[in-house]
SEKOL-206678 format. One record per atom (N, C-alpha, C, O): chain; residue number from 1; x, y, z; residue in one letter. Coordinates in steps of 0.02 Angstrom, whole numbers, plus 50000, padded with zeros to 5 digits. Last residue first. Layout:
// residues N
+-----+-----+-------+-------+-------+------+
: mol : seq :    px :    py :    pz : type :
+-----+-----+-------+-------+-------+------+
:   A : NUM :     X :     Y :     Z :    A :
...
+-----+-----+-------+-------+-------+------+
// end
This chain:
// residues 68
+-----+-----+-------+-------+-------+------+
: mol : seq :    px :    py :    pz : type :
+-----+-----+-------+-------+-------+------+
:   A :  68 : 50242 : 50847 : 48787 :    X :
:   A :  68 : 50268 : 50793 : 48740 :    X :
:   A :  68 : 50347 : 50790 : 48749 :    X :
:   A :  68 : 50380 : 50750 : 48716 :    X :
:   A :  67 : 50186 : 50936 : 48860 :    X :
:   A :  67 : 50197 : 50866 : 48898 :    X :
:   A :  67 : 50239 : 50818 : 48849 :    X :
:   A :  67 : 50263 : 50764 : 48866 :    X :
:   A :  66 : 50109 : 51029 : 48803 :    X :
:   A :  66 : 50173 : 51055 : 48841 :    X :
:   A :  66 : 50202 : 50988 : 48864 :    X :
:   A :  66 : 50255 : 50997 : 48893 :    X :
:   A :  65 : 49997 : 50966 : 48752 :    X :
:   A :  65 : 50045 : 50990 : 48715 :    X :
:   A :  65 : 50116 : 51012 : 48740 :    X :
:   A :  65 : 50167 : 51013 : 48706 :    X :
:   A :  64 : 49947 : 50815 : 48830 :    X :
:   A :  64 : 49945 : 50888 : 48829 :    X :
:   A :  64 : 50005 : 50914 : 48785 :    X :
:   A :  64 : 50058 : 50883 : 48785 :    X :
:   A :  63 : 49918 : 50658 : 48747 :    X :
:   A :  63 : 49951 : 50702 : 48798 :    X :
:   A :  63 : 49949 : 50773 : 48780 :    X :
:   A :  63 : 49948 : 50791 : 48721 :    X :
:   A :  62 : 49798 : 50533 : 48744 :    X :
:   A :  62 : 49828 : 50599 : 48720 :    X :
:   A :  62 : 49862 : 50637 : 48766 :    X :
:   A :  62 : 49839 : 50649 : 48821 :    X :
:   A :  61 : 49844 : 50365 : 48760 :    X :
:   A :  61 : 49804 : 50425 : 48794 :    X :
:   A :  61 : 49839 : 50482 : 48752 :    X :
:   A :  61 : 49896 : 50477 : 48730 :    X :
:   A :  60 : 49896 : 50214 : 48782 :    X :
:   A :  60 : 49859 : 50250 : 48726 :    X :
:   A :  60 : 49821 : 50307 : 48752 :    X :
:   A :  60 : 49762 : 50296 : 48768 :    X :
:   A :  59 : 49944 : 50141 : 48876 :    X :
:   A :  59 : 49982 : 50198 : 48862 :    X :
:   A :  59 : 49955 : 50238 : 48806 :    X :
:   A :  59 : 49985 : 50287 : 48784 :    X :
:   A :  58 : 49877 : 50042 : 49003 :    X :
:   A :  58 : 49852 : 50071 : 48934 :    X :
:   A :  58 : 49896 : 50137 : 48932 :    X :
:   A :  58 : 49890 : 50181 : 48975 :    X :
:   A :  57 : 49984 : 49911 : 49075 :    X :
:   A :  57 : 49948 : 49977 : 49078 :    X :
:   A :  57 : 49932 : 50007 : 49007 :    X :
:   A :  57 : 49970 : 49998 : 48959 :    X :
:   A :  56 : 50057 : 49805 : 49061 :    X :
:   A :  56 : 49987 : 49793 : 49042 :    X :
:   A :  56 : 49953 : 49861 : 49044 :    X :
:   A :  56 : 49899 : 49868 : 49017 :    X :
:   A :  55 : 50144 : 49834 : 49224 :    X :
:   A :  55 : 50143 : 49792 : 49156 :    X :
:   A :  55 : 50066 : 49779 : 49123 :    X :
:   A :  55 : 50022 : 49748 : 49154 :    X :
:   A :  54 : 50171 : 49893 : 49332 :    X :
:   A :  54 : 50118 : 49922 : 49284 :    X :
:   A :  54 : 50121 : 49896 : 49225 :    X :
:   A :  54 : 50103 : 49928 : 49175 :    X :
:   A :  53 : 50275 : 49813 : 49392 :    X :
:   A :  53 : 50209 : 49819 : 49424 :    X :
:   A :  53 : 50155 : 49858 : 49393 :    X :
:   A :  53 : 50099 : 49859 : 49418 :    X :
:   A :  52 : 50400 : 49793 : 49341 :    X :
:   A :  52 : 50344 : 49771 : 49311 :    X :
:   A :  52 : 50274 : 49768 : 49343 :    X :
:   A :  52 : 50227 : 49732 : 49325 :    X :
:   A :  51 : 50479 : 49812 : 49498 :    X :
:   A :  51 : 50483 : 49796 : 49420 :    X :
:   A :  51 : 50427 : 49761 : 49389 :    X :
:   A :  51 : 50408 : 49706 : 49408 :    X :
:   A :  50 : 50476 : 49818 : 49627 :    X :
:   A :  50 : 50419 : 49856 : 49586 :    X :
:   A :  50 : 50428 : 49847 : 49517 :    X :
:   A :  50 : 50388 : 49871 : 49478 :    X :
:   A :  49 : 50569 : 49749 : 49690 :    X :
:   A :  49 : 50503 : 49721 : 49691 :    X :
:   A :  49 : 50450 : 49761 : 49648 :    X :
:   A :  49 : 50393 : 49740 : 49636 :    X :
:   A :  48 : 50676 : 49824 : 49665 :    X :
:   A :  48 : 50674 : 49773 : 49629 :    X :
:   A :  48 : 50604 : 49741 : 49626 :    X :
:   A :  48 : 50581 : 49713 : 49576 :    X :
:   A :  47 : 50640 : 49929 : 49772 :    X :
:   A :  47 : 50640 : 49949 : 49700 :    X :
:   A :  47 : 50639 : 49883 : 49654 :    X :
:   A :  47 : 50601 : 49886 : 49606 :    X :
:   A :  46 : 50538 : 49882 : 49897 :    X :
:   A :  46 : 50602 : 49882 : 49876 :    X :
:   A :  46 : 50604 : 49898 : 49795 :    X :
:   A :  46 : 50559 : 49872 : 49761 :    X :
:   A :  45 : 50394 : 49965 : 49972 :    X :
:   A :  45 : 50423 : 49909 : 49930 :    X :
:   A :  45 : 50490 : 49926 : 49910 :    X :
:   A :  45 : 50503 : 49986 : 49905 :    X :
:   A :  44 : 50299 : 49985 : 50111 :    X :
:   A :  44 : 50360 : 50019 : 50077 :    X :
:   A :  44 : 50392 : 49965 : 50045 :    X :
:   A :  44 : 50417 : 49920 : 50078 :    X :
:   A :  43 : 50117 : 49987 : 50099 :    X :
:   A :  43 : 50185 : 49948 : 50114 :    X :
:   A :  43 : 50250 : 49986 : 50066 :    X :
:   A :  43 : 50249 : 50006 : 50008 :    X :
:   A :  42 : 50024 : 50097 : 50188 :    X :
:   A :  42 : 50053 : 50082 : 50118 :    X :
:   A :  42 : 50114 : 50042 : 50124 :    X :
:   A :  42 : 50162 : 50067 : 50154 :    X :
:   A :  41 : 49877 : 50123 : 50261 :    X :
:   A :  41 : 49950 : 50092 : 50281 :    X :
:   A :  41 : 49966 : 50068 : 50210 :    X :
:   A :  41 : 49931 : 50029 : 50177 :    X :
:   A :  40 : 49770 : 50255 : 50314 :    X :
:   A :  40 : 49799 : 50211 : 50265 :    X :
:   A :  40 : 49859 : 50186 : 50278 :    X :
:   A :  40 : 49900 : 50222 : 50306 :    X :
:   A :  39 : 49631 : 50299 : 50411 :    X :
:   A :  39 : 49705 : 50290 : 50413 :    X :
:   A :  39 : 49720 : 50240 : 50360 :    X :
:   A :  39 : 49688 : 50187 : 50358 :    X :
:   A :  38 : 49517 : 50440 : 50400 :    X :
:   A :  38 : 49536 : 50364 : 50400 :    X :
:   A :  38 : 49614 : 50361 : 50401 :    X :
:   A :  38 : 49652 : 50410 : 50393 :    X :
:   A :  37 : 49493 : 50576 : 50401 :    X :
:   A :  37 : 49462 : 50535 : 50464 :    X :
:   A :  37 : 49478 : 50465 : 50453 :    X :
:   A :  37 : 49457 : 50425 : 50495 :    X :
:   A :  36 : 49555 : 50623 : 50288 :    X :
:   A :  36 : 49490 : 50638 : 50296 :    X :
:   A :  36 : 49453 : 50586 : 50344 :    X :
:   A :  36 : 49399 : 50560 : 50332 :    X :
:   A :  35 : 49699 : 50529 : 50316 :    X :
:   A :  35 : 49657 : 50564 : 50265 :    X :
:   A :  35 : 49584 : 50565 : 50272 :    X :
:   A :  35 : 49552 : 50514 : 50263 :    X :
:   A :  34 : 49855 : 50483 : 50363 :    X :
:   A :  34 : 49785 : 50503 : 50392 :    X :
:   A :  34 : 49755 : 50553 : 50342 :    X :
:   A :  34 : 49780 : 50607 : 50329 :    X :
:   A :  33 : 49960 : 50358 : 50327 :    X :
:   A :  33 : 49934 : 50424 : 50299 :    X :
:   A :  33 : 49863 : 50431 : 50335 :    X :
:   A :  33 : 49821 : 50386 : 50333 :    X :
:   A :  32 : 50116 : 50278 : 50335 :    X :
:   A :  32 : 50048 : 50280 : 50361 :    X :
:   A :  32 : 50021 : 50359 : 50356 :    X :
:   A :  32 : 50052 : 50408 : 50376 :    X :
:   A :  31 : 50207 : 50154 : 50262 :    X :
:   A :  31 : 50195 : 50218 : 50262 :    X :
:   A :  31 : 50119 : 50227 : 50297 :    X :
:   A :  31 : 50072 : 50189 : 50286 :    X :
:   A :  30 : 50293 : 50017 : 50335 :    X :
:   A :  30 : 50232 : 50038 : 50304 :    X :
:   A :  30 : 50222 : 50114 : 50309 :    X :
:   A :  30 : 50230 : 50138 : 50365 :    X :
:   A :  29 : 50425 : 49892 : 50325 :    X :
:   A :  29 : 50401 : 49952 : 50349 :    X :
:   A :  29 : 50338 : 49972 : 50310 :    X :
:   A :  29 : 50329 : 49946 : 50255 :    X :
:   A :  28 : 50444 : 49729 : 50402 :    X :
:   A :  28 : 50430 : 49777 : 50338 :    X :
:   A :  28 : 50399 : 49844 : 50357 :    X :
:   A :  28 : 50356 : 49849 : 50400 :    X :
:   A :  27 : 50446 : 49645 : 50501 :    X :
:   A :  27 : 50491 : 49699 : 50498 :    X :
:   A :  27 : 50491 : 49750 : 50444 :    X :
:   A :  27 : 50527 : 49800 : 50441 :    X :
:   A :  26 : 50377 : 49509 : 50412 :    X :
:   A :  26 : 50401 : 49532 : 50474 :    X :
:   A :  26 : 50450 : 49591 : 50466 :    X :
:   A :  26 : 50494 : 49586 : 50424 :    X :
:   A :  25 : 50291 : 49559 : 50263 :    X :
:   A :  25 : 50338 : 49524 : 50294 :    X :
:   A :  25 : 50348 : 49546 : 50361 :    X :
:   A :  25 : 50330 : 49603 : 50374 :    X :
:   A :  24 : 50148 : 49542 : 50157 :    X :
:   A :  24 : 50184 : 49575 : 50204 :    X :
:   A :  24 : 50231 : 49529 : 50239 :    X :
:   A :  24 : 50218 : 49469 : 50247 :    X :
:   A :  23 : 50065 : 49512 : 50045 :    X :
:   A :  23 : 50132 : 49486 : 50054 :    X :
:   A :  23 : 50180 : 49533 : 50091 :    X :
:   A :  23 : 50233 : 49556 : 50069 :    X :
:   A :  22 : 49929 : 49540 : 50044 :    X :
:   A :  22 : 49980 : 49595 : 50029 :    X :
:   A :  22 : 50055 : 49570 : 50029 :    X :
:   A :  22 : 50101 : 49609 : 50014 :    X :
:   A :  21 : 49883 : 49422 : 50072 :    X :
:   A :  21 : 49859 : 49453 : 50017 :    X :
:   A :  21 : 49917 : 49499 : 49996 :    X :
:   A :  21 : 49946 : 49496 : 49941 :    X :
:   A :  20 : 49938 : 49401 : 50222 :    X :
:   A :  20 : 49958 : 49355 : 50162 :    X :
:   A :  20 : 49942 : 49386 : 50089 :    X :
:   A :  20 : 49984 : 49376 : 50045 :    X :
:   A :  19 : 49878 : 49508 : 50285 :    X :
:   A :  19 : 49952 : 49493 : 50272 :    X :
:   A :  19 : 49976 : 49458 : 50214 :    X :
:   A :  19 : 50018 : 49474 : 50172 :    X :
:   A :  18 : 49743 : 49480 : 50263 :    X :
:   A :  18 : 49776 : 49537 : 50233 :    X :
:   A :  18 : 49839 : 49531 : 50227 :    X :
:   A :  18 : 49866 : 49544 : 50173 :    X :
:   A :  17 : 49738 : 49365 : 50341 :    X :
:   A :  17 : 49715 : 49363 : 50269 :    X :
:   A :  17 : 49746 : 49420 : 50234 :    X :
:   A :  17 : 49774 : 49412 : 50180 :    X :
:   A :  16 : 49786 : 49406 : 50467 :    X :
:   A :  16 : 49821 : 49350 : 50432 :    X :
:   A :  16 : 49799 : 49353 : 50360 :    X :
:   A :  16 : 49843 : 49345 : 50318 :    X :
:   A :  15 : 49771 : 49577 : 50508 :    X :
:   A :  15 : 49739 : 49507 : 50502 :    X :
:   A :  15 : 49782 : 49476 : 50460 :    X :
:   A :  15 : 49814 : 49507 : 50418 :    X :
:   A :  14 : 49880 : 49657 : 50607 :    X :
:   A :  14 : 49857 : 49661 : 50537 :    X :
:   A :  14 : 49833 : 49588 : 50529 :    X :
:   A :  14 : 49871 : 49541 : 50543 :    X :
:   A :  13 : 49858 : 49731 : 50760 :    X :
:   A :  13 : 49876 : 49668 : 50725 :    X :
:   A :  13 : 49840 : 49667 : 50665 :    X :
:   A :  13 : 49779 : 49675 : 50663 :    X :
:   A :  12 : 49918 : 49883 : 50832 :    X :
:   A :  12 : 49858 : 49838 : 50804 :    X :
:   A :  12 : 49899 : 49786 : 50764 :    X :
:   A :  12 : 49956 : 49792 : 50742 :    X :
:   A :  11 : 49948 : 49985 : 50975 :    X :
:   A :  11 : 49960 : 49935 : 50923 :    X :
:   A :  11 : 49904 : 49906 : 50894 :    X :
:   A :  11 : 49849 : 49902 : 50921 :    X :
:   A :  10 : 49940 : 50069 : 51088 :    X :
:   A :  10 : 49921 : 50090 : 51020 :    X :
:   A :  10 : 49944 : 50050 : 50970 :    X :
:   A :  10 : 49961 : 50078 : 50918 :    X :
:   A :   9 : 49950 : 50000 : 51215 :    X :
:   A :   9 : 50012 : 50030 : 51175 :    X :
:   A :   9 : 50006 : 50061 : 51111 :    X :
:   A :   9 : 50056 : 50079 : 51080 :    X :
:   A :   8 : 49833 : 49946 : 51221 :    X :
:   A :   8 : 49847 : 49998 : 51271 :    X :
:   A :   8 : 49916 : 50035 : 51252 :    X :
:   A :   8 : 49931 : 50092 : 51272 :    X :
:   A :   7 : 49782 : 49912 : 51050 :    X :
:   A :   7 : 49804 : 49897 : 51118 :    X :
:   A :   7 : 49812 : 49953 : 51163 :    X :
:   A :   7 : 49798 : 50008 : 51142 :    X :
:   A :   6 : 49639 : 49926 : 50947 :    X :
:   A :   6 : 49698 : 49958 : 50967 :    X :
:   A :   6 : 49714 : 49938 : 51042 :    X :
:   A :   6 : 49673 : 49945 : 51088 :    X :
:   A :   5 : 49584 : 49790 : 50855 :    X :
:   A :   5 : 49576 : 49827 : 50910 :    X :
:   A :   5 : 49648 : 49863 : 50933 :    X :
:   A :   5 : 49702 : 49832 : 50937 :    X :
:   A :   4 : 49493 : 49773 : 50692 :    X :
:   A :   4 : 49553 : 49767 : 50734 :    X :
:   A :   4 : 49539 : 49810 : 50795 :    X :
:   A :   4 : 49496 : 49854 : 50796 :    X :
:   A :   3 : 49386 : 49700 : 50575 :    X :
:   A :   3 : 49401 : 49742 : 50632 :    X :
:   A :   3 : 49465 : 49723 : 50674 :    X :
:   A :   3 : 49483 : 49665 : 50686 :    X :
:   A :   2 : 49370 : 49691 : 50397 :    X :
:   A :   2 : 49384 : 49669 : 50455 :    X :
:   A :   2 : 49393 : 49708 : 50507 :    X :
:   A :   2 : 49412 : 49764 : 50489 :    X :
:   A :   1 : 49261 : 49681 : 50265 :    X :
:   A :   1 : 49288 : 49717 : 50307 :    X :
:   A :   1 : 49315 : 49687 : 50373 :    X :
:   A :   1 : 49273 : 49654 : 50404 :    X :
+-----+-----+-------+-------+-------+------+
// end
């Protein structure tokens, strides 16, 4: 876990390792959610970037009767 500091303008810098791992780009938008005392940043991805992101997901499960 890495630590960041909130600037006087309430800005934070995302550490380089995390930026590279998450493939963040300058100017990219992030969704921000406060949940149970924590802050989550979620990258806003373009639709073409999402193609195939669930490849290999297990689809072998039993559906409820009203969901067929």
